[in-house]
C-alpha positions in Angstrom: 7.4 91.0 61.3 4.9 89.8 64.1 4.6 93.3 65.6 3.7 94.8 62.4 1.1 92.2 61.8 -0.1 92.9 65.2 -0.3 96.7 64.6 -2.1 96.1 61.4 -4.6 94.1 63.0 -5.2 96.8 65.7 -5.5 99.3 63.1 -8.2 97.2 61.2 -10.1 96.4 64.5 -10.2 100.0 65.6 -11.4 101.0 62.0 -14.3 98.4 62.3 -15.0 99.4 66.0 -15.4 103.1 64.8 -17.7 102.2 61.8 -19.9 100.0 64.3 -20.1 102.8 66.9 -21.1 105.2 64.2 -23.7 102.8 63.0 -25.1 102.3 66.5 -25.0 106.1 67.2 -26.9 106.9 64.1 -29.6 104.2 64.7 -30.0 105.7 68.1 -29.9 109.3 67.1 -32.2 109.3 64.0 -35.5 108.3 65.8 -34.7 111.1 68.6 -33.9 113.7 66.0 -37.0 112.8 63.9 -39.3 113.0 66.7 -37.8 116.7 67.9 -37.1 118.1 64.6 -39.6 116.4 62.3 -39.0 114.8 59.0 -38.3 117.7 56.9 -35.8 119.3 59.3 -34.2 115.8 59.7 -34.1 115.4 55.9 -32.4 118.8 55.5 -29.8 118.1 58.3 -29.0 114.7 56.8 -28.7 116.2 53.4 -26.3 118.9 54.5 -24.3 116.2 56.4 -24.1 113.9 53.3 -23.2 116.9 51.0 -20.1 117.6 53.0 -19.0 114.0 52.8 -19.5 114.0 49.0 -17.5 117.3 48.7 -14.7 115.8 50.8 -14.6 112.9 48.3 -14.9 114.9 45.3 -11.9 117.1 46.6 -9.8 114.1 47.3 -10.4 112.5 43.6 -9.7 115.9 42.0 -6.6 116.3 44.1 -5.3 112.9 43.5 -5.8 113.1 39.7 -4.5 116.6 39.3 -1.4 115.7 41.3 -0.6 112.8 39.0 -1.2 114.8 35.7 0.4 117.9 36.9 3.4 115.8 38.0 3.8 114.1 34.9 3.7 117.5 32.9 6.1 119.2 35.2 8.7 116.3 35.4 8.7 115.1 31.8 12.2 115.5 30.5 12.8 117.2 27.0 12.1 115.0 24.2 10.5 112.1 26.3 7.2 111.0 24.9 6.8 107.8 27.2 4.6 109.7 29.7 2.3 110.7 26.8 3.3 114.3 27.0 5.2 115.5 24.1 7.7 117.8 25.4 10.1 119.5 22.8 11.3 121.9 25.3 11.0 122.8 29.0 8.6 125.8 28.3 6.0 123.4 26.7 5.9 121.3 29.8 5.5 124.4 31.9 2.8 125.5 29.7 1.1 122.1 30.1 1.3 122.7 33.7 -0.1 126.4 33.6 -2.8 125.0 31.4 -4.0 122.4 33.7 -3.7 124.8 36.7 -5.9 127.3 34.8 -8.4 124.7 33.9 -8.6 123.4 37.6 -9.0 126.9 38.8 -12.0 127.4 36.4 -13.7 124.1 37.4 -13.3 125.3 41.0 -15.0 128.7 40.4 -17.8 127.0 38.4 -18.4 124.6 41.1 -18.4 127.2 43.5 -21.0 129.3 41.9 -23.2 126.2 41.3 -22.9 125.6 44.9 -24.0 129.0 46.2 -26.9 128.8 43.6 -28.0 125.6 44.7 -27.7 126.8 48.4 -29.7 130.0 47.5 -32.5 127.7 46.1 -32.5 125.7 49.3 -32.6 128.9 51.4 -35.8 129.9 49.7 -37.4 126.3 49.9 -36.8 126.0 53.7 -40.0 128.1 54.4 -42.2 125.6 52.4 -40.9 122.8 54.6 -42.9 121.4 57.3 -40.4 122.4 60.0 -42.2 123.2 63.5 -41.4 126.7 64.9 -39.9 129.7 63.6 -36.6 129.4 65.5 -36.2 126.1 63.7 -36.6 127.5 60.1 -34.0 130.3 60.9 -31.7 127.8 62.4 -32.2 125.7 59.2 -31.2 128.9 56.9 -28.2 129.6 59.1 -27.1 126.0 58.6 -27.4 126.4 54.8 -25.4 129.4 55.1 -22.7 128.0 57.1 -22.4 124.9 54.9 -22.2 127.1 51.8 
């Protein structure tokens, strides 16, 4: 038991050390990037990094909720209403599973189309930002393409 508690403390300590190192690295790096790239390019860069993190959080939330709901639909026994899913026969649970899968796919396609549209708008706006040098504007556009 003591070794498990020690391993837990090591994991917690390493996690907080990583968070502190990330904070210090960010505090040191942001002024350097702001002076080198300018405020607009730095804002675009930080926006892209934040958006990737938000997308990962959204994906994790969707996956967790879909797994719970789809597993309940898939594994509900015939005649069991305790799970909140009325299943009179196995085909209705399979149909619920198929419907949820189709709805999730539709949401994914709509989200992808909205993301492509948002990045297309950003692609056009990059020229109006106060980014020094033509090579940085082209780099900003390619960052948008690769992020999309």
